N, C-alpha and C positions, 0 to 999 in steps of 0.2 A: 406833114401828113403821116399818120401812123399806119403801119401795115399790119393787117390781121390775117393770119392763116387759120381758116376754119377746118377742123378735122371732123368729118361727118361720118357717123356710123349709119349706113343705109338701112339696117334692120332693127335699130332701137326705137322705142316709142311708137306712137300711133299717128304721127304727123307725116303727111305725104312729103317725101324728101325733095321732089322737084319743086313744089311750092315753097318748101323751107329754104332751099338754096336761093331761090328768087327773092325771098324775104330778106335773107342775109345780105345779098348784094344791094337790094334797094336801100336797106338801112345804112350800109356803108357809103353809098352815094349821097344819101341825105346828110350824113355827118362828115363828109370829106375824108373818109377812110379808104385805104386801098385794101381790097378783098381778094384773097386767094382761097381756093377750095382744094382740100385733100380728102378723098373718099377712101375709107378702109375697105379691104377686100378679104381679110383673113389670111392673105398670103404675103409674108415678109413685110408686114405693115410697119414694124419698128424700124427696120433698115430703110425702107422707102421714106418714112416720115423724117428720119434724121437727115437723109439726103435732101429732102425738100426744104427743111429748115436751113441747112447749110447753104443751099442755093438761093432761097428767097429772102433769108435773113429778116423774118418778121419781128415786130416789136411784141406782139401778142400771139400766142398759139391758143386758139379757142376750141375746147373739146365740146362737140355737139353730140351728146349721146349719154350713155350710162357710165357706171363705175369703170368698166373695162376700157372705154374710150379715154376717160380721164387718166387712168393709169398709163395707158399707151403714150399719151402726150407728155405726161410727167417724166417718163423714162427718156424721152427724146430731148428734153430741155433741162434736166436736172443739172444744177451747178452752172447755169448760164444766166445771162441777163434777160432772156426771153421770159415773159410772164404768162402763166397759165390762167385762162379764163374758162368758165364752165357754163354751158347752157344745158341744164340737166334734163335728159329725156329717157332715163333708164328706169329700172324697177325699184332700185334702192336709193341711188343718188346720195350715198352716205357722206362723202367728203363735202359736197356742196351744202348739205344741210348743216354740218358742223361748222362750216365757214360763214354761215348766215346768208348764203346766196339764195335769192328767191327761186322757188320752184316754178314760177310763172315765166313762160318763154319770153314775153316782151320785156319784163323787168330784168331778167337775167341778161338779155341782149343789150339793154340800155347801159349796163355796167361798162361796156366798151368805151363809152364816152364820158362817164361820170363815176369815177372809182378812186380807190387808193391802191397802191402796189405795196405788198407786204411780203417779207421773206419768212417762210415757215420751216419747221423742222421736218425731216423725214427719217425713215429707218432703213438701215441695211440689214437684211435678213438672209444670212448665208449667201451674200452677194446679190440678192434680189431686192429691188427697191420696193418699199412699202410707204405709201403716202397717207393711208388712213388707219387701217388696223390689220393685224395678223392674229389668227387664233388657231388653236388645236383642241380637239375634243368634239363635243356635241355639235357646236355650230359649224365647224369645218366639215363634218360629215353631212350636215344638211345642205351646206353650200355645194358640196360635191354632187349630191343627189339632184339638187336643183339645176346645176350646170349641165348635167347629162340628161335631164328630162326634156320633154317637148313643150311644156307650158311655162310661161313667164308670168311675172307679176307677184305682188305681195300675197295674194291668196294661195298661189301655188307653193310659195315658200312656207307659209303657215301650215298648209296641209301636209307637206313633207315633214315638217318639224313635229307635228302631232303623231304622225305614223312612226317616226323614229324614237320618240321620247320614251314610250312605255318599256321598250326593250333595251334601251341604251345602257351599257355598262361603263362606269368611269374607268379612266386609264391612269397609269402610274407616271409621274413626272418628278424631276429634280430640277430646281432653279438655283443657279449660282450667280453671284455678282460680287465684284471686288474681292475675290478669293474666298467668299463665304457662301455656304449653303443657306438659303433663306426659306426654302420650301422643299419638302421631300415627302411625297405621298400621292394619294389618288385625287383626281380632280374631275369634275363633270366637264369643265372646259377651262382653258386659260386663254386670255386675250391680251395681246401686247399692242399698245397704242399710245399716242400722245394726243389723240382726239377724244371725243366724248361718247358718241353714240353709234350704234349700228344704223344701217339705212332704214330699219323699221322704227327708228326713234327710241329704241331701248337704250338707256344711258348706262353703259357698263363702266364708264370712267367720268363721272359727272363733274369733277373738278379739274380735269386735265386741261393743260394749256399748251397750245400747239406750237409755240415758239419759245419755250422756256429752257431749252437745252437738256431736258430729261424726258423720258417716256415712262409709262406705267405698265406694270404687269398685274393683271387683274385675275385672281384665282377664284373660281367658284367651285367649292368642294362638293362632294356628294351630299345629297339632301333627300329627305323622305318625299315621296310623290305627293303627300298631303301638303307639303310646303310650297309646291310649285306655283300656286295662284298668288301666294304672298310674295314670292320672289319676282314674279312677273309684275306685280303691282309696284314693287320697289324699283324695278328697272325702268318703268314708265313714269315714275314720279321723282326721279333723280335722287333716290334714297337707298340705293343698293348697298351703300356702306353700312347701313343699319342692320344688314343681315348677318347672322352669326356664321353663315356659310361662306363669307367672302373675305378676301385679303387683297390689299393693293400695295405694291412696292414701286417706288420711284428709282430709276436707274439711268445711267449714261451708257452702260453696256451690260450684257447679261448672256448667260448660256443656259438653255433649257434642254435637259435630256428627256426626249420623248421615247420612253423605254419600249413602248409597243410599236413605235414607228407608224403610228396612225397618221392619216392624211391631215395636212394643215391647209389653211387658206390664207391668201394675201390679197387684200382689196377685192374680195369677191371671186377670186380665181383659185381653184384647188391646186396645191403644190405638194409634191413629195420631197420633203426637206430632210428626211433621214432621221437618225437617232439624236444627233447633236445639232442644235440650232443656235446660232450665234447672232445676237442682236447688237447693233451699234447705232447710236444717235448720229445724225448728220444735221448739225445745227444750222438753221436758216439757209438750207440748201435749195429751196424751191420758191421762186417768186410767184405770187398769186394775185389775181385781181379781185378785190373785195369791195363791198359797199362802203361808202363813206359813213363814218359815225355821225349821228345827228348832234348838233351843238346843244 
């Protein structure tokens, strides 16, 4: 009998959490799974969750919420045999989309009984775990504004992005890997990831592979405002590499000098990482529950 620890964010999504927890327990009874519930409170969640996992010793830790809940669970089980499952209920749900996990509640829940367990790569970013993507520049600023605002959802994110876009000034960065400087100049934004797309489905790294032992640094250089529609089109059609304003570099480790010390973001959360940001791949360090591939 497998034991599942459900980590539930009471404020994510639009589903009534009392009914949701009942549904989770009913599902586990139906499929002979042992269910435990952990509710986040915003107070010492990471420490409390690690203690719960050490005590309960689940086979699967299932994040029921958005990207913040997924990141919290990943931090608690990184480099262990406990597998991460995701029932996406957030605004972006970036990692679950990249992993091919259904955004439908019932289908995502059913993965607990019909799945494959796969080890994927993660990133160490100045000692902070990144399981999906980290960036600096324009998108990080929008994420910061979004996280400090009162409105959630894709519409709110898009509105903030439009407000910030016209007045945004590119920043200076230097990127070094294996003792060589591979980029030195201004960028509209820099994204570091071994996944493919933002939660908005904009594919910044369309050919990235999440378990190949390398990550990609995606540089979007300053561009004329008149090119913005074309760049958006390329992002949403997996063709951003065709833009003359982009570069991608594959690395196992890298250092980015964020000369203006602008805010960065990791997996949807703003982070003050300082001027020197060091990235290291952690190969196959996180076990995840994924859909079985069709024969």
